[in-house]
N, C-alpha and C positions, 0 to 999 in steps of 0.2 A: 411390643410397642404398641401403644393404644393407637385409637383410628386418628385422633388429631395430629401426634407426631408422625404417622405415617403420612397423612396428607400434606404436612409442611414438607415432610423431607423431599414427597412428588413434585410438591410445587418449586421447592428450591432447585430441585435436578433440572426441570423443565427450564426455569429460567437462566441456569448456566449454561445450558446448553443452546438455550436460544444468544444468549449473549456471544457465546462461542463459535455460533454458525452465524450469526450477523456480520463481524467485523473480520477484516484481513488486512495486514501491513505488506506492504510488498518496499522493498530497498536493493538499491544496487549501485552500479557505476557507469557512467558512459563514457565511452571512449573512442577515438577515431579510428575506424576500421582500418586506413592504412599506415598510421603511423602510431597507435597504440595508446595516445596522448589522451588525457583526460579531458572531456570538454567541460568548460568551467562555464556556468549560467545558461545550459541547456535545459530547456521546458520538458517536462515529463508531466502526461495527461492520460488520466484515467475516468474517462465519463467527465464529469464536473468539477473533480479533484485535481488540482497538479501543483507542481513545485517547481523549482530550480536548481539546477544540481551545484554543489559547492566548490569551493577552490580545488577539491580532488576528483571532481565530476561524480562525487556521490549524490543520490537522494535517497529519501522514504517517504513513501506516501501511507498514512495510517487511517484506520478506521470504514477501510471500503467495503463493500457488501463482497460478498464470497460467491463466486461461479467463474464463469468463462467472462475473463478481462480482457479489454483491447488497450494497450500500452500505444500512446503516440509520442515520439519524442522529435523534438524541432529545435533543431539549432540554427541559428543566423549568422553567417559571417561577413563581416565590412571590410571589404581591401579598399586601401589609401594609395 
């Protein structure tokens, strides 16, 4: 392999590794601890990224930086 091809292969490997290290996805389901029922509309936050759980209590956060992450889940109930 000539030098140009080796350099290109090395750069592409570094780019692929950087992309793989930068992005992480988290998905899961939020349920009530006592009843096991899915919590609809609960807020799931990781840093500045957040979403609400769907009708099945499921969520997915994409494109997070890898590393130690803190997940905050909030669910407000309004009793009438």
